[in-house]
Structure formats: structure tokens, C-alpha cells
C-alpha positions in Angstrom: 25.2 21.5 10.9 22.2 19.7 12.3 19.2 21.5 13.9 20.4 20.2 17.3 24.0 21.5 16.5 22.6 24.9 15.6 20.4 25.0 18.8 23.4 24.0 21.0 25.7 26.5 19.3 23.1 29.2 19.9 22.8 28.3 23.6 26.6 28.2 24.1 26.9 31.5 22.2 25.2 33.4 24.9 28.0 32.5 27.4 31.4 34.0 27.6 33.7 31.3 28.7 37.0 33.0 28.7 39.8 30.3 28.9 37.2 27.6 29.7 35.0 28.2 26.7 31.3 28.8 26.3 30.2 25.2 26.3 31.9 24.5 29.6 30.9 27.6 31.4 27.4 27.4 29.8 26.9 24.1 31.5 27.2 25.7 34.9 25.1 28.7 34.0 22.3 26.5 32.7 22.6 24.0 35.6 22.3 26.8 38.1 19.2 28.0 36.4 17.7 24.6 36.8 17.9 24.0 33.0 19.4 20.6 33.5 18.5 19.2 30.1 20.0 22.2 28.3 23.1 22.0 30.5 23.6 18.4 29.4 23.2 19.3 25.8 25.7 22.1 25.9 28.4 20.0 27.6 27.7 17.0 25.3 29.4 19.1 22.6 32.7 18.9 24.5 32.2 15.3 25.5 31.7 14.1 21.9 35.0 15.6 21.0 36.9 14.1 24.0 34.9 11.0 25.0 38.0 8.9 24.7 40.4 11.6 25.8 41.6 12.7 29.2 38.4 14.6 30.1 36.0 12.1 28.6 34.8 10.6 31.9 34.8 14.0 33.5 32.4 15.5 31.0 30.4 12.3 31.0 30.1 12.5 34.8 28.9 16.1 34.6 26.4 15.2 31.9 25.1 12.3 34.0 24.8 14.7 37.0 22.6 17.0 35.0 20.7 14.0 33.7 19.9 12.8 37.2 18.3 16.2 37.9 16.3 16.0 34.6 14.9 12.7 36.0 14.1 14.3 39.3 12.3 17.2 37.5 10.2 14.5 35.8 9.6 12.8 39.2 11.6 9.7 38.3 13.7 9.0 41.4 14.9 5.5 40.4 16.6 6.6 37.1 17.9 9.6 38.9 19.6 7.4 41.5 21.2 5.3 38.7 22.6 8.4 37.0 23.9 9.8 40.3 25.8 6.5 40.8 27.3 6.6 37.3 28.2 10.3 37.7 30.0 9.6 40.9 31.9 6.7 39.4 33.1 8.9 36.5 33.9 12.0 38.6 35.8 10.1 41.3 38.5 9.2 38.7 39.8 12.8 38.8 41.7 14.8 41.5 39.9 17.0 44.0 40.0 20.1 41.8 39.7 19.4 38.1 38.5 21.8 35.3 38.3 24.6 37.9 35.7 22.5 39.7 35.8 21.2 43.3 35.1 17.6 42.6 35.4 16.6 46.2 32.5 18.9 46.9 30.5 17.7 43.8 31.0 14.1 44.8 29.8 14.9 48.3 26.7 16.6 46.8 26.0 13.5 44.7 26.3 11.3 47.8 23.9 13.5 49.7 21.3 13.3 47.0 21.7 9.6 46.7 21.3 9.2 50.4 18.1 11.2 50.3 16.8 9.0 47.6 17.8 5.8 49.2 16.4 6.8 52.6 12.9 6.8 51.0 13.6 3.6 49.0 13.4 5.7 45.8 9.8 6.5 46.5 10.0 10.2 47.3 11.6 12.8 45.1 13.8 15.1 47.2 14.0 17.9 44.6 11.8 20.9 45.4 11.4 24.3 44.0 13.9 25.7 46.5 16.6 23.1 47.1 18.2 22.6 43.6 22.0 22.6 43.9 24.3 25.2 42.5 27.7 24.4 41.0 30.5 26.9 41.3 33.7 27.0 39.4 36.8 27.8 41.4 38.4 31.0 40.5 42.2 31.3 40.6 43.5 34.9 40.8 
């Protein structure tokens, strides 16, 4: 196993994913902690296994979403906007609820961040210390 593989396995190992698995639930835990790069890395493990499968574009869209926020953290609004658009295109291919995630809400969130970026002509980074989004999995009793 590569060093990256070991690092990702260690990150995922700290999450108890239940039926969804630690890589998938770990993505949301890390994303919500503003560890967007780490979220991307953990989910990439699933995407690499299913990139041409039924969830390939879904995982890719979530990875792109995290990547957009990595760019915002680095104060790069233009690449962030590009990744938001790619994420939206990938996630819109799926139904409103997919992978226990409200994609209609996620797509709305992406559109809002894109609108904020475009309103300032990609000159002002809308991400602040207090307004990072939080993603929530839907629970089914």
C-alpha cells in the first residue's frame, strides 16, 4: 500500500460508517470540520473503485465540491467557481435523494455559492471563518 493509501486508510479508520462505510461518512465528517482536502482524499478511495460505475459521477461531484472549497480556502475564487460548475453537472444526474444525501439541497447550495462568486465577478472570496457549509446525511428510521 502506498503512503497515501495508508494515510487515507488511517483517516477513514477513525469513522464508523455503518452501512454507508467509513470512507463515505468520513467525507461528511471531514467536510463539516472544514477539512475539505482530507474529505476529498477519503472519498477518492470510493470514486477510484466506481469511477465508471453507477456512483462514479456522484462521488466525483462530491469530490469536486470539496475541491471548490479547498480553492476558496486558498483564496482562489476562479478555480473554485469552475469546480462548483463541474460538481453541479455531476450531481444533477442523480435523483433528489441519493446516497442518503439531499442532492436537491446540495445543488441549491452550490448554486448559491456560484451566485456569490459571480456577483463579484470572481474577485471576492465569499468563504469566511463562520459561513462554511455543513452537509448532512438523511437518516431513515
